[in-house]
N, C-alpha and C positions, 0 to 999 in steps of 0.2 A: 568516548564514543562517540561518535559525527555523525548522526543520523539525520538523514535532513529529509523535507518532502518536495515534492515539484511536481506539475501538472505535464502527461507526456507530452503534450500541445509545444508546449515550450520548447526553441529549441536546444538542444545539447549543448554543456560548456563542460569546458576540462576540468571545471573545481565540483561535477556532479561526482566524480569518482566512479566508486560502483553500482551501475544504472540497474536497478531491479525494480521492474514492472510488478503490482500486488494487487492488480483486477483479476479477477474469477477470468472474464469475457476482453473477448482482444478489444483493443482500443477501437472505436470506428473510427475511419479516414485517414489511419497510422497504416504505414504498411509495415512490414517486417526490419526494412532496409533501412528506412529513413529513423526508425524507433532510436538503433544504436542500444539496445538493453545490453546489459550483461547479461541476465536473466531475468525468466520469466517464472514466477512463483506463486502460480493461480492459487495451488492449494489453501495459501495464507490470506487469503480475501473471504469476504463473508461468504457463508455457505449460498446457494441459489435462492433456496424460500429467507434465507433472513433481506439478502439485497432485493427482492422482489419486493418484500413486505414494507420495508423503510423506503423504496423508491425515492430515495433525497429527499425525501419532505423534513424540514428542520422544526417544527415540531414532535417526528417522532428518534430524533436526535439523541436524546439522551437516556430512550429505550435502546434503542440500536447499539450506543455504547454499548452499555450494560450485554446486551445481549451476545456482541462480537467478542468481547471478552471473555466472557463463557466458553463461545467458540476457539476462540485463540488459547485458554488454558487447556484446553485437548490434545493441544496440536505447540505440546515444549518442543520437540525438533525442529519443527520449522521456527519456532524464535531463538534457538540456538545456534542454527543455521546463519541469521541476520545476525544476531548477536557474535559470531564468528569472523565474519568478512567484515562488521565495523571495527575490531580491535584490528585489523590488517589495513585498510584504507577505509575515506566515508562510504558513505553509504547515502544514495538518495532512490527515498520510496517512491517512485512513480504511479498517480494514478490520472484516472480520465476523466473525474467527476468535474464538473463545472462548480458547484459548490467548494471554494477550499476552507470554508472551515470546517463544513458538515460530510466528512467522508470519511472512508476507513484506515486512510492512511494517517492523517490526524489521531485515531486510536490507537492504532499498530504504534506508531513512535514514540505514544505517550508509554506504553503499554513496554517496549525493548526500552525505553531510558528511564522505566520506573524503576 
């Protein structure tokens, strides 16, 4: 499986494959036309409660990662959906966070490939 992560603010590329937005909220400043996404799977994003608690604060990342993985375990059908797409195409998990190391797409990629 070829599952990559990419900020939605980066220009789309032909080698992105299947472009899957994994944010619960639509990214600020991005129109639906310019996003060039194939699917918005907002249900796979962290819950609103977890997202607000984390606030993209790196010191909270380890605990965020643990809690988010627990949320993902409760949604096996979403993970299987992404894995089935990744068996057919390259999948790019699109996210909007500024921090490229501490975000849900990093955790999701780890879970999917783990």
